[in-house]
A tleap script that builds the chain and sets N, CA, C and O, in Angstrom:
source leaprc.protein.ff14SB
mol = sequence {
  NCYS SER ALA ASN TRP SER GLY THR GLN CYS
  GLU ARG PRO ALA PRO LYS SER SER LYS SER
  ASP ASN ILE SER THR ARG SER ILE ALA ILE
  ILE VAL PRO LEU VAL LEU LEU VAL THR LEU
  ILE THR THR LEU VAL ILE GLY LEU PHE LEU
  CYS LYS ARG LYS ARG CARG
}
set mol.1.N position { 18.130 4.711 11.581 }
set mol.1.CA position { 18.092 3.617 12.561 }
set mol.1.C position { 18.146 4.181 13.985 }
set mol.1.O position { 18.497 5.347 14.166 }
set mol.2.N position { 17.807 3.381 14.988 }
set mol.2.CA position { 17.706 3.875 16.368 }
set mol.2.C position { 19.089 4.165 16.962 }
set mol.2.O position { 20.097 3.649 16.478 }
set mol.3.N position { 19.132 4.989 18.009 }
set mol.3.CA position { 20.401 5.373 18.644 }
set mol.3.C position { 21.016 4.189 19.387 }
set mol.3.O position { 22.234 4.148 19.561 }
set mol.4.N position { 20.208 3.227 19.828 }
set mol.4.CA position { 20.722 2.081 20.583 }
set mol.4.C position { 21.629 1.201 19.716 }
set mol.4.O position { 22.556 0.572 20.227 }
set mol.5.N position { 21.364 1.156 18.414 }
set mol.5.CA position { 22.144 0.282 17.524 }
set mol.5.C position { 23.529 0.864 17.272 }
set mol.5.O position { 23.726 2.078 17.309 }
set mol.6.N position { 24.493 -0.036 17.012 }
set mol.6.CA position { 25.849 0.417 16.682 }
set mol.6.C position { 25.968 0.604 15.163 }
set mol.6.O position { 25.061 0.234 14.418 }
set mol.7.N position { 27.085 1.178 14.712 }
set mol.7.CA position { 27.275 1.460 13.285 }
set mol.7.C position { 27.182 0.205 12.433 }
set mol.7.O position { 26.539 0.213 11.384 }
set mol.8.N position { 27.830 -0.892 12.882 }
set mol.8.CA position { 27.842 -2.126 12.077 }
set mol.8.C position { 26.424 -2.674 11.925 }
set mol.8.O position { 26.052 -3.130 10.843 }
set mol.9.N position { 25.623 -2.635 13.005 }
set mol.9.CA position { 24.247 -3.139 12.934 }
set mol.9.C position { 23.417 -2.275 11.983 }
set mol.9.O position { 22.553 -2.783 11.268 }
set mol.10.N position { 23.684 -0.971 11.980 }
set mol.10.CA position { 22.949 -0.073 11.090 }
set mol.10.C position { 23.246 -0.415 9.628 }
set mol.10.O position { 22.342 -0.481 8.796 }
set mol.11.N position { 24.553 -0.636 9.329 }
set mol.11.CA position { 24.945 -0.921 7.948 }
set mol.11.C position { 24.407 -2.270 7.486 }
set mol.11.O position { 23.885 -2.389 6.378 }
set mol.12.N position { 24.538 -3.295 8.348 }
set mol.12.CA position { 24.090 -4.641 7.971 }
set mol.12.C position { 22.652 -4.860 8.440 }
set mol.12.O position { 22.370 -4.684 9.625 }
set mol.13.N position { 21.734 -5.239 7.548 }
set mol.13.CA position { 20.342 -5.459 7.957 }
set mol.13.C position { 20.216 -6.644 8.900 }
set mol.13.O position { 20.638 -7.751 8.566 }
set mol.14.N position { 19.643 -6.423 10.070 }
set mol.14.CA position { 19.462 -7.493 11.062 }
set mol.14.C position { 18.287 -8.381 10.655 }
set mol.14.O position { 17.435 -7.951 9.877 }
set mol.15.N position { 18.225 -9.629 11.173 }
set mol.15.CA position { 17.118 -10.537 10.832 }
set mol.15.C position { 15.759 -9.962 11.222 }
set mol.15.O position { 14.766 -10.184 10.530 }
set mol.16.N position { 15.716 -9.211 12.349 }
set mol.16.CA position { 14.455 -8.594 12.781 }
set mol.16.C position { 13.975 -7.580 11.744 }
set mol.16.O position { 12.799 -7.568 11.379 }
set mol.17.N position { 14.889 -6.730 11.269 }
set mol.17.CA position { 14.515 -5.695 10.304 }
set mol.17.C position { 14.040 -6.336 8.994 }
set mol.17.O position { 13.076 -5.871 8.386 }
set mol.18.N position { 14.721 -7.407 8.563 }
set mol.18.CA position { 14.334 -8.077 7.315 }
set mol.18.C position { 12.933 -8.670 7.449 }
set mol.18.O position { 12.141 -8.624 6.508 }
set mol.19.N position { 12.633 -9.228 8.629 }
set mol.19.CA position { 11.288 -9.784 8.858 }
set mol.19.C position { 10.245 -8.680 8.773 }
set mol.19.O position { 9.208 -8.849 8.131 }
set mol.20.N position { 10.516 -7.552 9.416 }
set mol.20.CA position { 9.573 -6.434 9.395 }
set mol.20.C position { 9.415 -5.918 7.957 }
set mol.20.O position { 8.313 -5.548 7.551 }
set mol.21.N position { 10.516 -5.893 7.186 }
set mol.21.CA position { 10.449 -5.459 5.791 }
set mol.21.C position { 9.523 -6.378 5.002 }
set mol.21.O position { 8.711 -5.912 4.202 }
set mol.22.N position { 9.649 -7.701 5.233 }
set mol.22.CA position { 8.792 -8.656 4.532 }
set mol.22.C position { 7.325 -8.397 4.854 }
set mol.22.O position { 6.471 -8.451 3.969 }
set mol.23.N position { 7.037 -8.118 6.111 }
set mol.23.CA position { 5.654 -7.841 6.527 }
set mol.23.C position { 5.157 -6.564 5.843 }
set mol.23.O position { 4.032 -6.522 5.345 }
set mol.24.N position { 5.991 -5.531 5.822 }
set mol.24.CA position { 5.592 -4.260 5.215 }
set mol.24.C position { 5.358 -4.443 3.716 }
set mol.24.O position { 4.385 -3.914 3.178 }
set mol.25.N position { 6.237 -5.187 3.033 }
set mol.25.CA position { 6.066 -5.425 1.595 }
set mol.25.C position { 4.789 -6.220 1.345 }
set mol.25.O position { 4.070 -5.959 0.381 }
set mol.26.N position { 4.507 -7.191 2.213 }
set mol.26.CA position { 3.275 -7.983 2.071 }
set mol.26.C position { 2.057 -7.092 2.224 }
set mol.26.O position { 1.125 -7.169 1.425 }
set mol.27.N position { 2.059 -6.242 3.251 }
set mol.27.CA position { 0.921 -5.343 3.490 }
set mol.27.C position { 0.742 -4.402 2.299 }
set mol.27.O position { -0.385 -4.136 1.880 }
set mol.28.N position { 1.857 -3.895 1.753 }
set mol.28.CA position { 1.798 -3.004 0.591 }
set mol.28.C position { 1.218 -3.762 -0.604 }
set mol.28.O position { 0.365 -3.244 -1.326 }
set mol.29.N position { 1.693 -5.006 -0.804 }
set mol.29.CA position { 1.218 -5.828 -1.923 }
set mol.29.C position { -0.283 -6.079 -1.807 }
set mol.29.O position { -0.966 -6.240 -2.818 }
set mol.30.N position { -0.796 -6.112 -0.577 }
set mol.30.CA position { -2.237 -6.323 -0.366 }
set mol.30.C position { -2.995 -4.999 -0.499 }
set mol.30.O position { -4.087 -4.959 -1.065 }
set mol.31.N position { -2.411 -3.917 0.025 }
set mol.31.CA position { -3.096 -2.618 0.062 }
set mol.31.C position { -3.199 -2.016 -1.346 }
set mol.31.O position { -4.258 -1.516 -1.726 }
set mol.32.N position { -2.110 -2.062 -2.118 }
set mol.32.CA position { -2.075 -1.406 -3.435 }
set mol.32.C position { -3.198 -1.913 -4.343 }
set mol.32.O position { -3.969 -1.096 -4.847 }
set mol.33.N position { -3.328 -3.247 -4.579 }
set mol.33.CA position { -4.418 -3.739 -5.438 }
set mol.33.C position { -5.795 -3.404 -4.882 }
set mol.33.O position { -6.727 -3.150 -5.644 }
set mol.34.N position { -5.931 -3.402 -3.550 }
set mol.34.CA position { -7.218 -3.038 -2.933 }
set mol.34.C position { -7.571 -1.593 -3.264 }
set mol.34.O position { -8.706 -1.293 -3.633 }
set mol.35.N position { -6.596 -0.701 -3.131 }
set mol.35.CA position { -6.820 0.720 -3.424 }
set mol.35.C position { -7.191 0.895 -4.896 }
set mol.35.O position { -8.109 1.645 -5.228 }
set mol.36.N position { -6.463 0.194 -5.781 }
set mol.36.CA position { -6.749 0.269 -7.218 }
set mol.36.C position { -8.172 -0.197 -7.502 }
set mol.36.O position { -8.897 0.437 -8.268 }
set mol.37.N position { -8.568 -1.306 -6.883 }
set mol.37.CA position { -9.931 -1.834 -7.070 }
set mol.37.C position { -10.964 -0.814 -6.603 }
set mol.37.O position { -11.954 -0.563 -7.291 }
set mol.38.N position { -10.732 -0.231 -5.437 }
set mol.38.CA position { -11.673 0.759 -4.887 }
set mol.38.C position { -11.802 1.950 -5.830 }
set mol.38.O position { -12.911 2.411 -6.100 }
set mol.39.N position { -10.676 2.450 -6.331 }
set mol.39.CA position { -10.698 3.603 -7.234 }
set mol.39.C position { -11.449 3.260 -8.523 }
set mol.39.O position { -12.235 4.064 -9.024 }
set mol.40.N position { -11.198 2.050 -9.057 }
set mol.40.CA position { -11.886 1.613 -10.276 }
set mol.40.C position { -13.390 1.546 -10.043 }
set mol.40.O position { -14.172 2.020 -10.867 }
set mol.41.N position { -13.792 0.959 -8.921 }
set mol.41.CA position { -15.223 0.817 -8.607 }
set mol.41.C position { -15.867 2.198 -8.455 }
set mol.41.O position { -16.951 2.441 -8.984 }
set mol.42.N position { -15.200 3.096 -7.734 }
set mol.42.CA position { -15.755 4.436 -7.515 }
set mol.42.C position { -15.903 5.181 -8.845 }
set mol.42.O position { -16.920 5.834 -9.081 }
set mol.43.N position { -14.890 5.084 -9.712 }
set mol.43.CA position { -14.951 5.756 -11.014 }
set mol.43.C position { -16.093 5.186 -11.855 }
set mol.43.O position { -16.809 5.933 -12.522 }
set mol.44.N position { -16.264 3.852 -11.819 }
set mol.44.CA position { -17.357 3.214 -12.570 }
set mol.44.C position { -18.708 3.691 -12.048 }
set mol.44.O position { -19.596 4.029 -12.831 }
set mol.45.N position { -18.863 3.719 -10.726 }
set mol.45.CA position { -20.131 4.154 -10.113 }
set mol.45.C position { -20.427 5.600 -10.492 }
set mol.45.O position { -21.554 5.934 -10.858 }
set mol.46.N position { -19.410 6.457 -10.402 }
set mol.46.CA position { -19.592 7.876 -10.737 }
set mol.46.C position { -19.956 8.007 -12.222 }
set mol.46.O position { -20.845 8.778 -12.584 }
set mol.47.N position { -19.264 7.250 -13.073 }
set mol.47.CA position { -19.544 7.286 -14.510 }
set mol.47.C position { -20.972 6.867 -14.812 }
set mol.47.O position { -21.662 7.525 -15.592 }
set mol.48.N position { -21.422 5.777 -14.203 }
set mol.48.CA position { -22.801 5.303 -14.398 }
set mol.48.C position { -23.798 6.351 -13.898 }
set mol.48.O position { -24.805 6.616 -14.554 }
set mol.49.N position { -23.517 6.941 -12.743 }
set mol.49.CA position { -24.402 7.957 -12.161 }
set mol.49.C position { -24.528 9.156 -13.103 }
set mol.49.O position { -25.625 9.670 -13.318 }
set mol.50.N position { -23.388 9.599 -13.668 }
set mol.50.CA position { -23.398 10.736 -14.595 }
set mol.50.C position { -24.159 10.378 -15.870 }
set mol.50.O position { -24.927 11.191 -16.384 }
set mol.51.N position { -23.950 9.167 -16.380 }
set mol.51.CA position { -24.642 8.724 -17.596 }
set mol.51.C position { -26.152 8.720 -17.373 }
set mol.51.O position { -26.906 9.176 -18.232 }
set mol.52.N position { -26.593 8.214 -16.235 }
set mol.52.CA position { -28.031 8.181 -15.915 }
set mol.52.C position { -28.588 9.598 -15.845 }
set mol.52.O position { -29.694 9.858 -16.319 }
set mol.53.N position { -27.828 10.507 -15.258 }
set mol.53.CA position { -28.270 11.904 -15.154 }
set mol.53.C position { -28.408 12.519 -16.546 }
set mol.53.O position { -29.387 13.209 -16.829 }
set mol.54.N position { -27.420 12.268 -17.418 }
set mol.54.CA position { -27.431 12.838 -18.775 }
set mol.54.C position { -28.616 12.302 -19.575 }
set mol.54.O position { -29.248 13.046 -20.325 }
set mol.55.N position { -28.922 10.997 -19.415 }
set mol.55.CA position { -30.046 10.390 -20.137 }
set mol.55.C position { -31.362 11.084 -19.768 }
set mol.55.O position { -32.201 11.332 -20.633 }
set mol.56.N position { -31.535 11.392 -18.483 }
set mol.56.CA position { -32.744 12.087 -18.047 }
set mol.56.C position { -32.701 13.523 -18.572 }
set mol.56.O position { -33.624 14.299 -18.325 }
savepdb mol mol.pdb
quit
């Protein structure tokens, strides 16, 4: 935590920090499935490309 905060504020989560945590968790919840989708699509494309090459 920042130097400006006191010990009690550091120990107890402030409303501002909880709000920022919610935003970060939301962004993570959105980013993770997007990344998984991208990886799945890329693997499928690569697999199809390799299959086409092998057929030729």
